[in-house]
C-alpha positions as a Python dict, from the first residue, in 0.01 Angstrom:
ca = {
    (1, 'M'): (0, 0, 0),
    (2, 'Q'): (114, -34, -368),
    (3, 'R'): (464, -151, -405),
    (4, 'L'): (727, -127, -698),
    (5, 'R'): (669, -493, -760),
    (6, 'D'): (297, -408, -852),
    (7, 'L'): (396, -173, -1122),
    (8, 'T'): (538, -234, -1478),
    (9, 'E'): (829, -26, -1588),
    (10, 'A'): (594, 181, -1816),
    (11, 'E'): (372, 253, -1508),
    (12, 'L'): (666, 348, -1296),
    (13, 'L'): (789, 573, -1562),
    (14, 'A'): (462, 744, -1597),
    (15, 'R'): (479, 842, -1226),
    (16, 'V'): (845, 944, -1213),
    (17, 'L'): (886, 1142, -1526),
    (18, 'P'): (632, 1415, -1417),
    (19, 'V'): (830, 1463, -1096),
    (20, 'Y'): (1133, 1561, -1317),
    (21, 'G'): (926, 1781, -1545),
    (22, 'G'): (867, 1518, -1803),
    (23, 'L'): (1064, 1521, -2125),
    (24, 'P'): (1182, 1847, -2283),
    (25, 'A'): (938, 2059, -2463),
    (26, 'D'): (1154, 2030, -2778),
    (27, 'P'): (1127, 1665, -2890),
    (28, 'R'): (1444, 1693, -3090),
    (29, 'A'): (1636, 1686, -2751),
    (30, 'V'): (1538, 1324, -2665),
    (31, 'P'): (1423, 1164, -3003),
    (32, 'V'): (1368, 831, -2814),
    (33, 'G'): (1279, 867, -2450),
    (34, 'P'): (1323, 643, -2151),
    (35, 'G'): (1129, 316, -2130),
    (36, 'D'): (1342, 66, -2340),
    (37, 'D'): (1644, 47, -2099),
    (38, 'A'): (1804, 337, -2293),
    (39, 'A'): (1727, 666, -2436),
    (40, 'V'): (1854, 881, -2730),
    (41, 'L'): (1968, 1216, -2651),
    (42, 'A'): (2054, 1498, -2885),
    (43, 'A'): (2423, 1620, -2874),
    (44, 'P'): (2616, 1884, -3075),
    (45, 'S'): (2787, 1601, -3274),
    (46, 'G'): (2467, 1414, -3344),
    (47, 'S'): (2298, 1185, -3096),
    (48, 'V'): (2399, 970, -2805),
    (49, 'V'): (2241, 652, -2655),
    (50, 'A'): (2252, 639, -2273),
    (51, 'T'): (2163, 354, -2046),
    (52, 'T'): (2233, 256, -1683),
    (53, 'D'): (2084, -64, -1621),
    (54, 'G'): (2177, -192, -1292),
    (55, 'M'): (2186, -516, -1105),
    (56, 'V'): (2089, -640, -757),
    (57, 'A'): (2271, -875, -549),
    (58, 'V'): (2102, -1212, -494),
    (59, 'R'): (1851, -1134, -784),
    (60, 'D'): (2115, -1096, -1051),
    (61, 'W'): (2417, -1270, -900),
    (62, 'R'): (2530, -1435, -581),
    (63, 'D'): (2867, -1355, -420),
    (64, 'E'): (2909, -1723, -356),
    (65, 'W'): (2919, -1777, -724),
    (66, 'S'): (3061, -1460, -864),
    (67, 'T'): (3368, -1244, -832),
    (68, 'G'): (3343, -860, -871),
    (69, 'Y'): (3497, -918, -1206),
    (70, 'D'): (3224, -1156, -1311),
    (71, 'V'): (2959, -913, -1206),
    (72, 'G'): (3124, -631, -1401),
    (73, 'V'): (3153, -828, -1707),
    (74, 'K'): (2769, -931, -1686),
    (75, 'L'): (2674, -572, -1625),
    (76, 'A'): (2876, -429, -1904),
    (77, 'A'): (2744, -688, -2140),
    (78, 'Q'): (2387, -609, -2035),
    (79, 'N'): (2433, -234, -2082),
    (80, 'L'): (2639, -275, -2420),
    (81, 'A'): (2340, -501, -2543),
    (82, 'D'): (2097, -221, -2466),
    (83, 'V'): (2311, 42, -2667),
    (84, 'A'): (2332, -223, -2961),
    (85, 'A'): (1968, -270, -2957),
    (86, 'M'): (1911, 90, -3015),
    (87, 'G'): (2132, 64, -3316),
    (88, 'A'): (2431, 250, -3171),
    (89, 'R'): (2791, 202, -3142),
    (90, 'P'): (2923, 195, -2787),
    (91, 'T'): (3207, 459, -2710),
    (92, 'G'): (3212, 439, -2341),
    (93, 'L'): (3026, 314, -2019),
    (94, 'L'): (2824, 503, -1754),
    (95, 'V'): (2895, 367, -1416),
    (96, 'S'): (2659, 387, -1118),
    (97, 'L'): (2699, 218, -799),
    (98, 'V'): (2427, 171, -532),
    (99, 'A'): (2557, -29, -242),
    (100, 'D'): (2504, -73, 136),
    (101, 'P'): (2765, 154, 305),
    (102, 'A'): (2881, -154, 501),
    (103, 'T'): (2974, -337, 181),
    (104, 'P'): (3334, -461, 205),
    (105, 'V'): (3571, -286, -49),
}
């Protein structure tokens, strides 16, 4: 059985994107597609860079060493760096949360 750890990011994207219909038929809608931790999307005002890098407890931080604030700062810096790497200027943050429902608030 193949596992996620057996695939590169590009190999995983090659399997996932067709499930969602791939990229739009008009290449102007997504000038730079997924695969580099961010994508450039067409917008009425020009273009937008979107990224939602996540982190995983124990692999990316340990609760014994980090507060929620520490983790948030690291995650924001990681995502803002992805936006800067695309040559864009950050104007906001996308937030996604994936957590065990038993996680204390």
